[in-house]
RODO-479285 format. One record per atom (N, C-alpha, C): residue number from 0; residue in one letter; chain; x, y, z. Coordinates in pm, whole numbers. Layout:
# RODO-479285
> NUM_A_A_X_Y_Z
...
***
This chain:
# RODO-479285
> 0_X_A_103_-157_27
> 0_X_A_28_-36_-5
> 0_X_A_113_158_-34
> 1_X_A_54_223_-169
> 1_X_A_176_329_-119
> 1_X_A_144_434_90
> 2_X_A_219_459_110
> 2_X_A_180_576_221
> 2_X_A_85_643_239
> 3_X_A_20_680_330
> 3_X_A_-76_783_348
> 3_X_A_-24_965_286
> 4_X_A_95_948_340
> 4_X_A_171_1096_284
> 4_X_A_124_1070_152
> 5_X_A_178_971_97
> 5_X_A_259_1013_-40
> 5_X_A_88_1092_-91
> 6_X_A_23_952_-106
> 6_X_A_-142_952_-131
> 6_X_A_-156_1102_-97
> 7_X_A_-183_1210_28
> 7_X_A_-219_1294_64
> 7_X_A_-134_1410_-70
> 8_X_A_-32_1376_-35
> 8_X_A_67_1522_-116
> 8_X_A_-27_1492_-312
> 9_X_A_-9_1360_-345
> 9_X_A_-55_1374_-459
> 9_X_A_-195_1394_-427
> 10_X_A_-298_1404_-385
> 10_X_A_-467_1389_-456
> 10_X_A_-425_1594_-433
> 11_X_A_-346_1620_-351
> 11_X_A_-341_1837_-339
> 11_X_A_-260_1850_-479
> 12_X_A_-208_1731_-553
> 12_X_A_-196_1775_-650
> 12_X_A_-286_1784_-754
> 13_X_A_-325_1648_-777
> 13_X_A_-478_1665_-821
> 13_X_A_-602_1714_-811
> 14_X_A_-622_1700_-653
> 14_X_A_-674_1915_-702
> 14_X_A_-713_2026_-728
> 15_X_A_-537_2031_-799
> 15_X_A_-505_2165_-774
> 15_X_A_-397_2200_-932
> 16_X_A_-510_2082_-1051
> 16_X_A_-501_2036_-1205
> 16_X_A_-360_1995_-1234
> 17_X_A_-211_1956_-1109
> 17_X_A_-125_1913_-1169
> 17_X_A_-123_1776_-1100
> 18_X_A_-172_1676_-1251
> 18_X_A_-198_1559_-1213
> 18_X_A_-24_1529_-1281
> 19_X_A_23_1527_-1364
> 19_X_A_176_1498_-1348
> 19_X_A_280_1574_-1287
> 20_X_A_240_1597_-1141
> 20_X_A_274_1628_-1066
> 20_X_A_232_1488_-951
> 21_X_A_61_1494_-900
> 21_X_A_87_1363_-866
> 21_X_A_100_1215_-883
> 22_X_A_152_1191_-1054
> 22_X_A_170_1126_-1076
> 22_X_A_240_1077_-1070
> 23_X_A_447_1168_-1068
> 23_X_A_539_1104_-1013
> 23_X_A_543_1086_-909
> 24_X_A_450_1147_-818
> 24_X_A_508_1077_-642
> 24_X_A_463_959_-631
> 25_X_A_310_948_-704
> 25_X_A_203_797_-747
> 25_X_A_315_710_-795
> 26_X_A_411_758_-882
> 26_X_A_415_640_-949
> 26_X_A_602_633_-864
> 27_X_A_661_689_-847
> 27_X_A_743_718_-783
> 27_X_A_779_601_-633
> 28_X_A_711_577_-570
> 28_X_A_700_557_-454
> 28_X_A_598_380_-518
> 29_X_A_597_382_-620
> 29_X_A_545_200_-685
> 29_X_A_699_151_-623
> 30_X_A_722_10_-638
> 30_X_A_853_-57_-629
> 30_X_A_837_-145_-821
> 31_X_A_943_-91_-796
> 31_X_A_930_-76_-982
> 31_X_A_876_-240_-1104
> 32_X_A_926_-319_-1018
> 32_X_A_871_-479_-1024
> 32_X_A_688_-498_-1078
> 33_X_A_650_-332_-940
> 33_X_A_410_-337_-961
> 33_X_A_408_-286_-1022
> 34_X_A_516_-225_-1098
> 34_X_A_378_-59_-1215
> 34_X_A_368_-166_-1294
> 35_X_A_417_-217_-1376
> 35_X_A_356_-223_-1539
> 35_X_A_222_-291_-1466
> 36_X_A_172_-384_-1396
> 36_X_A_49_-432_-1384
> 36_X_A_15_-274_-1240
> 37_X_A_21_-250_-1220
> 37_X_A_-74_-78_-1179
> 37_X_A_-85_-60_-1237
> 38_X_A_13_-1_-1366
> 38_X_A_-8_82_-1519
> 38_X_A_-120_-33_-1598
> 39_X_A_-159_-139_-1587
> 39_X_A_-260_-218_-1662
> 39_X_A_-364_-215_-1634
> 40_X_A_-351_-265_-1474
> 40_X_A_-516_-260_-1425
> 40_X_A_-573_-65_-1391
> 41_X_A_-562_-2_-1374
> 41_X_A_-631_111_-1451
> 41_X_A_-593_148_-1612
> 42_X_A_-545_124_-1702
> 42_X_A_-578_71_-1802
> 42_X_A_-773_21_-1911
> 43_X_A_-713_-141_-1803
> 43_X_A_-802_-218_-1799
> 43_X_A_-912_-106_-1744
> 44_X_A_-936_-68_-1608
> 44_X_A_-1024_24_-1558
> 44_X_A_-1071_97_-1709
> 45_X_A_-1022_145_-1734
> 45_X_A_-1117_281_-1816
> 45_X_A_-1100_200_-1958
> 46_X_A_-1085_104_-2020
> 46_X_A_-1157_-2_-2112
> 46_X_A_-1306_-86_-2089
> 47_X_A_-1286_-101_-1951
> 47_X_A_-1412_-174_-1942
> 47_X_A_-1577_-16_-1899
> 48_X_A_-1479_115_-1848
> 48_X_A_-1620_183_-1834
> 48_X_A_-1620_209_-1931
> 49_X_A_-1553_265_-2029
> 49_X_A_-1563_304_-2177
> 49_X_A_-1642_234_-2280
> 50_X_A_-1596_195_-2299
> 50_X_A_-1599_33_-2360
> 50_X_A_-1508_-46_-2482
> 51_X_A_-1418_97_-2451
> 51_X_A_-1344_104_-2603
> 51_X_A_-1251_-50_-2640
> 52_X_A_-1277_-123_-2745
> 52_X_A_-1164_-184_-2760
> 52_X_A_-1108_-219_-2879
> 53_X_A_-990_-275_-2838
> 53_X_A_-880_-245_-2943
> 53_X_A_-772_-381_-2954
> 54_X_A_-719_-453_-3001
> 54_X_A_-598_-550_-2995
> 54_X_A_-486_-506_-2965
> 55_X_A_-434_-407_-3028
> 55_X_A_-328_-326_-2948
> 55_X_A_-311_-268_-2760
> 56_X_A_-412_-228_-2787
> 56_X_A_-441_-189_-2637
> 56_X_A_-445_-372_-2552
> 57_X_A_-526_-412_-2556
> 57_X_A_-562_-608_-2481
> 57_X_A_-409_-616_-2449
> 58_X_A_-327_-604_-2630
> 58_X_A_-131_-664_-2560
> 58_X_A_-156_-597_-2482
> 59_X_A_-125_-494_-2494
> 59_X_A_-56_-418_-2391
> 59_X_A_-89_-465_-2216
> 60_X_A_-205_-502_-2201
> 60_X_A_-303_-531_-2080
> 60_X_A_-242_-683_-2068
> 61_X_A_-220_-752_-2189
> 61_X_A_-185_-895_-2152
> 61_X_A_-40_-895_-2105
> 62_X_A_114_-825_-2193
> 62_X_A_215_-842_-2142
> 62_X_A_189_-787_-2018
> 63_X_A_207_-662_-2006
> 63_X_A_201_-625_-1869
> 63_X_A_194_-687_-1747
> 64_X_A_94_-803_-1795
> 64_X_A_29_-867_-1687
> 64_X_A_122_-1017_-1603
> 65_X_A_137_-1064_-1710
> 65_X_A_280_-1178_-1786
> 65_X_A_397_-1076_-1753
> 66_X_A_468_-1064_-1615
> 66_X_A_674_-1066_-1604
> 66_X_A_704_-1080_-1736
> 67_X_A_720_-1211_-1742
> 67_X_A_755_-1287_-1862
> 67_X_A_733_-1270_-1985
> 68_X_A_647_-1149_-2029
> 68_X_A_660_-1137_-2151
> 68_X_A_662_-941_-2123
> 69_X_A_770_-919_-2010
> 69_X_A_736_-793_-2062
> 69_X_A_855_-720_-2085
> 70_X_A_943_-834_-2206
> 70_X_A_1032_-754_-2277
> 70_X_A_983_-755_-2450
> 71_X_A_813_-820_-2502
> 71_X_A_792_-744_-2604
> 71_X_A_722_-643_-2575
> 72_X_A_779_-613_-2469
> 72_X_A_637_-441_-2457
> 72_X_A_732_-329_-2534
> 73_X_A_779_-305_-2623
> 73_X_A_907_-274_-2701
> 73_X_A_815_-230_-2831
> 74_X_A_802_-408_-2908
> 74_X_A_732_-450_-3034
> 74_X_A_581_-345_-2985
> 75_X_A_469_-412_-2865
> 75_X_A_325_-375_-2855
> 75_X_A_366_-213_-2843
> 76_X_A_431_-149_-2789
> 76_X_A_425_49_-2798
> 76_X_A_460_75_-2922
> 77_X_A_529_-30_-3025
> 77_X_A_561_48_-3156
> 77_X_A_393_24_-3232
> 78_X_A_350_-71_-3226
> 78_X_A_227_-151_-3293
> 78_X_A_135_11_-3285
> 79_X_A_117_29_-3103
> 79_X_A_17_108_-3073
> 79_X_A_93_266_-3142
> 80_X_A_202_303_-3170
> 80_X_A_232_380_-3228
> 80_X_A_197_392_-3359
> 81_X_A_148_338_-3455
> 81_X_A_113_339_-3562
> 81_X_A_26_371_-3540
> 82_X_A_-112_292_-3460
> 82_X_A_-269_311_-3470
> 82_X_A_-227_475_-3443
> 83_X_A_-151_535_-3310
> 83_X_A_-194_642_-3262
> 83_X_A_-131_812_-3418
> 84_X_A_-16_715_-3428
> 84_X_A_-6_837_-3520
> 84_X_A_-158_793_-3692
> 85_X_A_-182_701_-3736
> 85_X_A_-310_731_-3757
> 85_X_A_-409_782_-3804
> 86_X_A_-453_796_-3658
> 86_X_A_-552_889_-3552
> 86_X_A_-482_1037_-3531
> 87_X_A_-379_1052_-3502
> 87_X_A_-327_1231_-3493
> 87_X_A_-364_1235_-3710
> 88_X_A_-338_1168_-3725
> 88_X_A_-284_1306_-3868
> 88_X_A_-424_1263_-3931
> 89_X_A_-496_1216_-3882
> 89_X_A_-687_1243_-3881
> 89_X_A_-699_1432_-3939
> 90_X_A_-770_1453_-3982
> 90_X_A_-784_1595_-3994
> 90_X_A_-892_1650_-3896
> 91_X_A_-955_1589_-3920
> 91_X_A_-1056_1591_-3797
> 91_X_A_-1192_1428_-3736
> 92_X_A_-1133_1410_-3597
> 92_X_A_-1204_1309_-3580
> 92_X_A_-1325_1350_-3405
> 93_X_A_-1410_1233_-3440
> 93_X_A_-1530_1186_-3402
> 93_X_A_-1516_1164_-3306
> 94_X_A_-1567_1200_-3250
> 94_X_A_-1575_1210_-3029
> 94_X_A_-1513_1133_-3047
> 95_X_A_-1528_976_-3057
> 95_X_A_-1534_824_-3036
> 95_X_A_-1342_789_-3094
> 96_X_A_-1312_899_-3168
> 96_X_A_-1230_867_-3285
> 96_X_A_-1087_963_-3143
> 97_X_A_-1150_1109_-3062
> 97_X_A_-1099_1104_-2958
> 97_X_A_-1050_1055_-2884
> 98_X_A_-1127_960_-2825
> 98_X_A_-1125_897_-2698
> 98_X_A_-1081_773_-2688
> 99_X_A_-1020_719_-2836
> 99_X_A_-926_576_-2903
> 99_X_A_-854_615_-2892
> 100_X_A_-757_729_-2931
> 100_X_A_-704_855_-2916
> 100_X_A_-589_809_-2773
> 101_X_A_-713_849_-2701
> 101_X_A_-616_855_-2587
> 101_X_A_-658_753_-2497
> 102_X_A_-723_649_-2558
> 102_X_A_-673_551_-2475
> 102_X_A_-562_453_-2550
> 103_X_A_-480_479_-2689
> 103_X_A_-365_428_-2731
> 103_X_A_-286_510_-2657
> 104_X_A_-259_620_-2633
> 104_X_A_-207_681_-2580
> 104_X_A_-139_641_-2427
> 105_X_A_-236_632_-2328
> 105_X_A_-215_561_-2157
> 105_X_A_-171_385_-2231
> 106_X_A_-178_397_-2297
> 106_X_A_-134_205_-2350
> 106_X_A_29_286_-2369
> 107_X_A_4_332_-2449
> 107_X_A_146_313_-2482
> 107_X_A_267_324_-2376
> 108_X_A_155_387_-2250
> 108_X_A_293_467_-2155
> 108_X_A_281_385_-2080
> 109_X_A_157_250_-2093
> 109_X_A_138_78_-1971
> 109_X_A_306_20_-2130
> 110_X_A_267_41_-2212
> 110_X_A_367_-51_-2299
> 110_X_A_509_-22_-2255
> 111_X_A_546_178_-2263
> 111_X_A_644_201_-2169
> 111_X_A_699_176_-2069
> 112_X_A_585_184_-1953
> 112_X_A_690_127_-1824
> 112_X_A_704_-55_-1783
> 113_X_A_627_-114_-1872
> 113_X_A_670_-217_-1921
> 113_X_A_772_-263_-1906
> 114_X_A_790_-218_-2062
> 114_X_A_954_-241_-2070
> 114_X_A_1053_-181_-2016
> 115_X_A_1004_-93_-1980
> 115_X_A_1176_-40_-1864
> 115_X_A_1194_-79_-1790
> 116_X_A_1084_-165_-1711
> 116_X_A_1098_-289_-1604
> 116_X_A_1166_-352_-1622
> 117_X_A_1211_-450_-1752
> 117_X_A_1302_-530_-1738
> 117_X_A_1465_-459_-1748
> 118_X_A_1503_-332_-1688
> 118_X_A_1633_-249_-1708
> 118_X_A_1664_-279_-1849
> 119_X_A_1587_-244_-1985
> 119_X_A_1701_-243_-2059
> 119_X_A_1801_-194_-2072
> 120_X_A_1834_-218_-2210
> 120_X_A_2037_-60_-2279
> 120_X_A_1905_37_-2302
> 121_X_A_1779_16_-2368
> 121_X_A_1770_80_-2448
> 121_X_A_1604_172_-2400
> 122_X_A_1612_183_-2301
> 122_X_A_1485_194_-2194
> 122_X_A_1406_362_-2272
> 123_X_A_1340_346_-2257
> 123_X_A_1236_489_-2322
> 123_X_A_1250_556_-2166
> 124_X_A_1158_720_-2181
> 124_X_A_1195_773_-2109
> 124_X_A_1173_729_-1995
> 125_X_A_1251_772_-1862
> 125_X_A_1240_712_-1752
> 125_X_A_1108_756_-1679
> 126_X_A_1068_900_-1747
> 126_X_A_980_932_-1648
> 126_X_A_814_871_-1737
> 127_X_A_815_866_-1826
> 127_X_A_674_759_-1890
> 127_X_A_597_758_-1812
> 128_X_A_627_738_-1710
> 128_X_A_473_648_-1621
> 128_X_A_420_739_-1515
> 129_X_A_480_875_-1483
> 129_X_A_471_1052_-1459
> 129_X_A_366_1047_-1521
> 130_X_A_368_1018_-1655
> 130_X_A_260_1095_-1744
> 130_X_A_101_996_-1759
> 131_X_A_91_910_-1711
> 131_X_A_-32_816_-1691
> 131_X_A_-127_879_-1618
> 132_X_A_-93_954_-1547
> 132_X_A_-246_1044_-1405
> 132_X_A_-271_1151_-1533
> 133_X_A_-209_1245_-1584
> 133_X_A_-238_1338_-1654
> 133_X_A_-355_1221_-1843
> 134_X_A_-274_1182_-1840
> 134_X_A_-369_1095_-1911
> 134_X_A_-475_1054_-1884
> 135_X_A_-485_985_-1826
> 135_X_A_-586_964_-1751
> 135_X_A_-668_1077_-1709
> 136_X_A_-657_1178_-1669
> 136_X_A_-754_1255_-1624
> 136_X_A_-756_1366_-1783
> 137_X_A_-745_1370_-1909
> 137_X_A_-726_1319_-2013
> 137_X_A_-857_1304_-2025
> 138_X_A_-887_1125_-2007
> 138_X_A_-1005_1028_-2055
> 138_X_A_-1045_1061_-1963
> 139_X_A_-1050_1093_-1848
> 139_X_A_-1181_1134_-1750
> 139_X_A_-1238_1307_-1774
> 140_X_A_-1254_1389_-1849
> 140_X_A_-1248_1468_-1849
> 140_X_A_-1306_1427_-2023
> 141_X_A_-1263_1378_-2126
> 141_X_A_-1338_1370_-2191
> 141_X_A_-1477_1294_-2139
> 142_X_A_-1477_1189_-2060
> 142_X_A_-1575_1075_-2016
> 142_X_A_-1719_1170_-1914
> 143_X_A_-1678_1279_-1825
> 143_X_A_-1684_1334_-1784
> 143_X_A_-1817_1279_-1653
> 144_X_A_-1775_1201_-1590
> 144_X_A_-1883_1094_-1499
> 144_X_A_-1749_1096_-1357
> 145_X_A_-1851_1154_-1287
> 145_X_A_-1795_1194_-1122
> 145_X_A_-1785_1020_-1034
> 146_X_A_-1870_967_-1071
> 146_X_A_-1853_803_-998
> 146_X_A_-1734_776_-1014
> 147_X_A_-1660_720_-1219
> 147_X_A_-1572_669_-1277
> 147_X_A_-1426_783_-1256
> 148_X_A_-1456_893_-1235
> 148_X_A_-1376_964_-1179
> 148_X_A_-1281_957_-1037
> 149_X_A_-1364_956_-961
> 149_X_A_-1363_859_-777
> 149_X_A_-1272_721_-786
> 150_X_A_-1361_676_-848
> 150_X_A_-1327_510_-880
> 150_X_A_-1160_530_-933
> 151_X_A_-1125_540_-1066
> 151_X_A_-965_552_-1124
> 151_X_A_-920_617_-1064
> 152_X_A_-958_762_-925
> 152_X_A_-874_805_-851
> 152_X_A_-863_686_-777
> 153_X_A_-908_602_-725
> 153_X_A_-847_499_-661
> 153_X_A_-730_416_-728
> 154_X_A_-795_420_-826
> 154_X_A_-746_320_-890
> 154_X_A_-576_432_-919
> 155_X_A_-538_493_-944
> 155_X_A_-461_551_-964
> 155_X_A_-398_562_-836
> 156_X_A_-407_600_-691
> 156_X_A_-422_592_-564
> 156_X_A_-339_451_-513
> 157_X_A_-354_317_-624
> 157_X_A_-365_241_-463
> 157_X_A_-268_116_-625
> 158_X_A_-186_69_-510
> 158_X_A_-60_-56_-551
> 158_X_A_-138_-130_-542
> 159_X_A_-216_-210_-482
> 159_X_A_-256_-321_-497
> 159_X_A_-408_-353_-579
> 160_X_A_-487_-426_-558
> 160_X_A_-631_-422_-637
> 160_X_A_-696_-405_-506
> 161_X_A_-704_-432_-406
> 161_X_A_-735_-532_-260
> 161_X_A_-762_-351_-203
> 162_X_A_-678_-266_-270
> 162_X_A_-718_-125_-159
> 162_X_A_-821_-86_-305
> 163_X_A_-830_-137_-386
> 163_X_A_-972_-110_-482
> 163_X_A_-1082_-111_-394
> 164_X_A_-1064_-263_-372
> 164_X_A_-1250_-260_-303
> 164_X_A_-1260_-268_-143
> 165_X_A_-1130_-227_-124
> 165_X_A_-1184_-206_23
> 165_X_A_-1208_-18_65
> 166_X_A_-1190_49_-70
> 166_X_A_-1183_183_-54
> 166_X_A_-1312_261_-192
> 167_X_A_-1403_158_-199
> 167_X_A_-1436_221_-312
> 167_X_A_-1550_333_-307
> 168_X_A_-1599_317_-117
> 168_X_A_-1683_412_-138
> 168_X_A_-1592_548_-85
> 169_X_A_-1504_557_-112
> 169_X_A_-1447_718_-78
> 169_X_A_-1520_834_-224
> 170_X_A_-1463_930_-135
> 170_X_A_-1543_1075_-264
> 170_X_A_-1486_1086_-371
> 171_X_A_-1537_1150_-406
> 171_X_A_-1414_1169_-579
> 171_X_A_-1302_1339_-515
> 172_X_A_-1174_1280_-500
> 172_X_A_-1100_1370_-493
> 172_X_A_-1070_1460_-556
> 173_X_A_-1178_1569_-639
> 173_X_A_-1193_1719_-697
> 173_X_A_-1306_1743_-621
***
């Protein structure tokens, strides 16, 4: 479980609209070996709530959930990047495409965090995990659902699945 002072400071940043600072505090407090599962759990909860489906995103979750496959995360990132760039190149996007793009962004971060957890010689930016919080905040703004936002804050600030089950009655942090 994350230390209560870390969660409290992160919540303060979150409420002030400083999602990157909140993400940095939380991510840096997580043991390296738990970071991929933490990131994948957040992405899974987002997919479950929004109903977005995508094979590359599912692959990112699957690899992050299986430590023996973490080394494959670079290839998953590359596939996600191709899909992301295709959506970015559209001159106009539907609301569904905008939501999908935000999911691809989050999935790319999951793949980066997962790959970096293997201590590779060619790691992605070491701050990749910090950006999960701002990316999640963007998705929450698109979905605009208070209950979902509260559940996602719990997912973001919890390093164990049991934390989510125990604290579901918590209030929205905003």
